[in-house]
N, C-alpha and C positions, 0 to 999 in steps of 0.2 A: 397166252393170248392176251392182247392188249386190252386194258380196262376201257369199257365203253363210256364215252363222255356224253352226258345228256346235254344236247344243244340248247335246251330251254332252262337248264340249271334250276329245275323245280325244287331241288333240295333246299336252296337258299332263297329263291325269289318267286314271286307270283308273276302273273302275265304283265301287269302294269306296276311300276315302282316309281316312288316320288323322289326327286333330287332337289334339295333346296340349298340355295346359297345364303349363308348367314354372315353377320358382322363379327361374331364372336363364337367360335366353335364350342368352347367349354361351357359358356353361358347358355347357348342354344341346347346343348345336350341336357344340361341340368333342367332347363325349363320344360322341355318335352317329356323327360322322365318324371319330374315331379307333378306337372300339371295333367298330363294325359296318360301316364303309365307306360311309356315306352321302355324297352329294355335295351341297353347299349350292347351291340353285338361285337363291334370292333372299332378301332381308331387307328388310322395310319398317319404316321408323321412324315413331313417332307425333309429335304436336306437341312433345313434350318431347325429341325426338330420340333417344329410347330405342327399341330394337327392340320392335315390337308384333305382328309377324307374320313368320314365316320358313317356307321350304319346302325340304325335302331330298328327294332321289330316290335310289332304288336299284333297278336293273333294271326300270324302268317303274313302280315303286311310289312314291307320294308320301306323305310324312309332314309334316304341318304343325305348327308350334309357335307358341304364344302365351304371354304372361306371365300370371301370376296377377293377377286383378282381383277381390278380395273383394267390392267393392260390387256387382259384376255376377254374383257367384256363381261366378266362374271360379277353381277351385282345382286344385292339382296332386294327384296320387295320394298324394304324401308328406304334404301338408297335411291331406288327408282321412283319412289313416291306413291306406291300402292301395289296391291296384288291383283293381277288380271284373272286369278282363279280362286276357288274356295275348295278347302279340303273339308269333307263332311265326315265327322267322327261320330260313331255310335257308341254310347256308353250306357251303363246301367242306371245312372242317376245324373241327368243333364244339369240339374240345378246345382248339385254338389260340385261336379267337375268344373262347371262354368265359374262358380264363385272362387274355386281354388286357383283357377288360371288367372282371374283378375287380380288376386292377391299377390300372385307371382310376377305380375308385370304386364299382363295382357290388357287391351283396351276394349271396352264394350262397344259393339256395333249395333246389336240388336238384343234386347233383353230376352230371357228364356220365356217362350210363349208357346201355347198349344196351337199348332198349325193344322190347316184343314186336310192335310194328306195323312194325318195320323201320328205325326211326330211332335214331341215337345222339344223345341230347340231354341238356341240362342246363337248369335254370331258375335265373334270377337276377332281382334287383330292381335297376333302374337308380337313379342318384342322385336322380331325382325321384319315386321310388316306383312306377314302372310295372314290371309283370311281363313278362319275356321268356323264351321258350323258344328256345334256340339248338340247332339240329339239323342233322345230316348224314344223308342217306338211305343206308343201307348194305346193305340186304337186301330181298328180295321174298318174305316167307313166304307159304305158301299159307293159305287160310282155316283148314284143319285145324291147320297148324303154328302159326298165329297164336293160335288158341284154346287150344292146348296150352301155348304160351309164356306167354299171358296168365294162365292158371290157376296156373302155376308161379311167375311173377313176383309176382302179387298175394298168393300165399300167403306169399312171403318178405318181404313188406312189412308195416310196422306203421304204419297211417295215423294222422295227428295226431288227437288226441282231438276237436278242433274240426271235423274234416272229416266230412261225411256220407258213408256208404258208397255207392259207385257203381261200376259196371263200365265206365264210359266211359273213353276214352283220356285225356281231359282230367283226369279224377280221378286216373288212374294217374300222370300227370306230377306233379300237385300232392302226391301222397302218396309218390312214389318216393324221397324224401329219406332214407327209412329203409332203402332197399335197398342192401346193400353194394356199394361202388364196384368192388371187385375181381371181383364176380360178373358176368361177361359172358355173355350169352345166346349159344347156338350156333344161328346162323341162316344160311340159304343166302344167300350173297353175291350182290349184284346185279351184272350184267355191268359191267365197268370203265367202259364208255362211259356207263352209266346212273347211276353212283354220284353222290350228291349231288343227284339229280333227284327231288324229292318229287312225290307225286300230288296233294296238297291245294293249295288256293289260298293261298299264303303268300309271304312275302318270301324271296328266295334271294340268296345272296352269292357272287361270284366272288372268289377271293383275288387 
């Protein structure tokens, strides 16, 4: 009897997987492994024996890498001048991972800050121009507490002139760079067993 093939390939991939175009395959693999803890699954070489496809995994999430191929329109975020999307990475210790990523070549976009939705997070740009938010879930504010903290935090921020006004969490992350780092929000702490466990579908990391 023929072996049944899983059309969803759940053994190797989740429902949504990320594919990034990078300027240097080996350098990108090294950065993501050292900075964020990804594990290299495989690397495929092209006819020229140079890497043309690589896959990394982290807690069931797969990130694929491919080199720039201008003739085919494949360009990195760095080459294109910016990242139109942000990858939200959950880790056990946002401050530690964020600092390590900066030492390895990332550029700070927003310092690590306690945010009104219960995460302590910071935003950075990796060496290939992709935007990442590195976060640790630290609190479980009620809807009322969340609304109050959002109002207070947004009032303390000065959004970049180029950013359009928005009340969304994504906008808060991108504009929070102007929020003083020493200003920490007073939020009810999550139970110890639940700290670091975000509710959104995102990448999480265990130290």
